[in-house]
N, C-alpha and C positions, 0 to 999 in steps of 0.2 A: 626205902630201898627199891630199886627197880629190879625185878626178878627176870633174869635171862633164862630161857629154856635152852636145851641142847642145840636146837636149830639156830637160835639167835647167836649163841656162842660161836658156832661154826661160821656163821655169816661174818661176824665181827673179826674172827681169827683170819679168815681168808681175805677180807677187805684190808686188814692191817698189813697183810703180806703184799697185796696188790689191789688198791682201791679203784684202779682203772680197768680191771679185767671185765670182759663181757658177761652179761647176765647168763647167757647160754652156758658158758664155761663154769661160772660160779654155781649155777643151779645143779650141775652134775656133781660137783664137789660136796655140796651141802645135802643133796639127795631130795630136793623138792622141785616142783615145777617152776618155770620162769615167772609165771604170774604170781605164784605164792611168794617167791623170792622178792620180786619187785614190791609187793605189798609190805613184806616184813622190813625191807630196807627203808621204805618211805615212813613206816611207823616208827622205826628206831630214830630217824631224823626228826619226825614230828614230836616225838616224846622227849627229844633233847638228849638222847643217849649218844648218838653220833653228832658231834658239834661241827665237823667240817671234813671235807675230802681235800687233801692237799698233796703237793708233790715235793719230795725231798731232793734238794739239789746239792751238789758238791761245790761249796764255795771256792775251794782251792783251784778248781779248773776254770773259774771265771775271775781270776786275779783278785781274790779277796782272802783276808785272814780274819779270824774271829777273836776279839778280845772281850772279856767279861768283867764288868765292874760290879763288885759286891759292896753294898753299903749298909752301915748301921746308922740309923737316923736319930736325931734328937731335936727337942724344941719344936715339934710338929703338932699338928692337929689332923683329924681325919680329912677335913676339907683340903688342907695344905698337901697332905700325902697324895690325894687324888690328883691334884695339880702337878705334883712331881711325876707321878706315873704317866699322866697325860703328856707331859713334856718329853719323857723318854720314848713313849710310843710314837710321837710325831717326828722324832729324829729320822732323817732320811736313811741313815746307816743302821738303824735299829733292826735287830733280828728276833730278839726275844726279851720280854719284860715280865718279871714275876715278883709278887709279894711273898714274903716268907715269915715263918716264925722259927726262932732258934738262933743260931749264930749270926745270921744276917736278916735285915728287914726287907731288902729288895736286891734283885740281880738284874742287870741289863747287859745283853750281848749286842755287840755291834760288829759289822763286817766292813772292813776298810782295806785299802790296797797296801798300806805300810804303817809303820809305827809313828811316823811324823803326822800322818792324817789323824791317827787316834789321839796323839798328844794334843792336837789342836782342839778336838772335840772335848777331851777331858778338861782342858783349860776353860772352855766355855761353860761346862757343867759346874766346875768349881767356882767360877765367877758368879754364877747364878744361885748355887745352893750350898756353898761351903759352910754357912752358919747353921745348916740343918744336918750336916754330916759329921757324926761322931768318929767314925772310922771307915776306912775303905781298903779294898784289896783288889788288885788287877791281876787277872789270870789270862794267859794266852793259850787258846786251844791249839793242840798239834793235830790230834786225831779225835774226832767225835765218832764213836761207834754206836750205831743205833740198832737195837734188837727188836724183833717183832714180839708182840705180847703173847708169850707162851702160857701165861696164867689163864688165858681164855679157854684153852684146851689142855689141861695138865697131862693128858695121855700122850700128847705129842712130845717126843723126846728130842727132836731137833728143831732148829729154827733158822732164821736168816739174819745176818748181820751186815749192815752197809757202813761204809766208812766215808766220812766227810772231812776234808782237810788235807794234811800232808803238804807236799811241795806246792807252792803257789805258782801257777802257770797262767798264761793269758791265751786261752784258746779263742781264736777270732770268731766272733759271732756278729751277724748283722742285725738290723732293727727288727726284722721278722722273727728271728730266733728269740730275741729278748721279749717280744710281744707274746710269743707262744709260751715262754717260760713264765711270764707274769700271769697269763690266763690259767695255766695249769697249776701254778703255785697256789692260786686262790680256789681252784676247783679242778681236782685231778680227773673228774668224770665228765668234764665238758666235752660235748660232741665235736667231732672233726668238722662238721658242716658249720657249726657256730664259730669255731676258731678260724676257719677259712674265711668266713664272712668278715670277721674282725680284722683279719690280715689282708683282706682283698685278694685272695688267691683261691686255688682249688683244694678240696679236701685231700686229694692224692698227694699234693705238694706238702700239706701239713703232716700227713701220715709219714712221708719220707723224712721230713725234718725231725719229727719226734723220735723216730727210730735212730736217726743219726745222733741226736742229743743223748740218747741212751747209750749208744755205741761208744761215743767218745768220753763217756763218764761224767757228763754234767747232770743228767737226770739219774739219780740213784734208785729211787723207789717212789711208789704211789701209796700214800698212807691215809689213815683216818685219825681225827681227834675224838676223844671220848670224854664225856662228862663223868669224871671219877666220883664226884659227890653223889650222883644218882646211883652209882654202882657200889657205894660205900667203900671206896678205895682211897688210900692216902698216897700222895706223890711225895716221896722223901728223897733227899739228896745227901750223899756222904762226901766229905772232903777228906781225902785219905793221905796220911803222911807215911812214906815208906822209909825203912831203915836199911842202909847198905844195899840200895837198889841195883840190880843188874838186869840186863836184857832178858836173861833166862828166867829170873824170878818174876819179872813183870809179865812175861808170856804165860806163866802158870796162873797168875791172877786173871789175866785176860781170858784164858781158856775157861776158867771157872765162871766168869761173868757171861760168857757167850751162851752157856747152857743153863744158867739158873732161870727158872720160870718167872721170877718177880723182878729181875733186872732188865730194864728197858733201854738203858744206855750206859756207856762208860767212856770216860774222856781221859786221854793222855794229854797232859798239860804242862806248862811252865809257869812257876810262881811260887807262892809260899807252901802250897801242898803239891803233891806229885800226881794225883789220880783222883778222879771223881766217879761216883757210881750213882745212878738214878734208879729208883725202885717204885713199883706200884704194888702196895701191900694192903692187907685187910685192916691192919691197925699198926700203931707205932711200935708196939711190943714186938711184932713180927719183924719189923725193920731192924731193931736192935738185936734180935735173935740171929738174924742173918749176918749182921756185922760181927757178932760174937763168933759165929761159925767161921767167918773169913779170917778173923784174928787168930783163932785157934789153929786153923789150917795152914796159914801163911805167917810164919814168925817174923817176916820182914815188914809186915804191916804194923807200924809203930803205934799209930793212934788215928783217931778220926774226929771230925766235927760234923754237925748235921743241921739240916733245916727241913721243915715241912713246907712245901710249896702250897700256899693257901689260895692263890689266885694267879692264873696266867692271863696275860693280856695279848694272847695270840702268838703265833710263830710265823715269821716272815722270812722265807728262804731266799727271796730275791729283793733285798731292800733297794729303794730308789737310787741310792748312791752308787750302786754297781752299774746301772744302765743309763744314768743321767749324763 
C-alpha cells in the first residue's frame, strides 16, 4: 500500500478538480512552496500513483453518442482474452475498455454519431468474436455525471460534478481545435508553447482557443488517473434497476450520488437497467454497505447487479472516429 500523507492527499484532491491549474495557484491551496509541490507531483508520477493527466470532454457537443457493450465470455484462454481486449482498444471509436469480475467479463464504450454507425461496428464484433460471447448487453449513455474524488479529503463536504452527454449537437470545430483537444486529452498539463508548436501557431492563439472550448462546453474538466491498486482501493460499478421511476425520484438518487464521498460517477442510461453508479472504495464490503444504504433510503431502487473493474485499458475522450 502506498501511504499518502495529508499534503499528498490535498495535491491529488486539487489535481482531480483541475489538473491543468498553475503550480503557483496549487501551492497556495496545499500550503507548500512551489518547489516542494513540483517535487511531490513528480514523485507521485514516478511512483505510479498518478497514471495520467487527461482532459474530460463532452461527447455530446462534438456530435457523438456513447454506447456501452457488456460481454460475458466463454471458451476463451488468457491469451485469447488479451487479443480481444487489444481488438477493442484499437477500434477508432473506442472510448473505454475494462475487464471485470462479477456480472460481466468486459465492458467496451464507443462514441459514434448515430445508431446505424454503432450497429455496423457491433456486426463486425459479432462476426469476429460471437463464438466467444456467451451473453451481451448494450446500454446507451444519456448523461454521464463525473464527480471529483471526495474520498481523498473526507473533511470536504462539497465537490464538483460535470456532465457529459445530453442532446447531441455538432459544434463546428476546425482542425486546429481538434489537434488541441487530442493533445490535451492525452496530457492536460501540456504547456501552451508546446501545443502552439504542434499546431504551428502562437501560444496566445492556443490560450484563446482553449478558453473558447471551455466556454462552449466541449472541455468539461482537467482530471487525473490514479493507480487504485497502489492505494488499495477497489473500483466497483453497480447496474441499478428502478421501480416506478419518476423524474422526482431519480433526482433524489442523483442528489445522494453527488455528495457521497465514494461515488465517482453516475450514469443515466437507456437499456436493461436504468442507472449506473461507480465507486472507489476500501473493500467490496464497503461497496455493498453503501448499496444497502441506497436501497434502504430509496424504496424505488428495486435491485442491482455489480462488477469490480479489475483492469482499465485507458480512457479516450476523443476517439479517432470523431475527428477523422
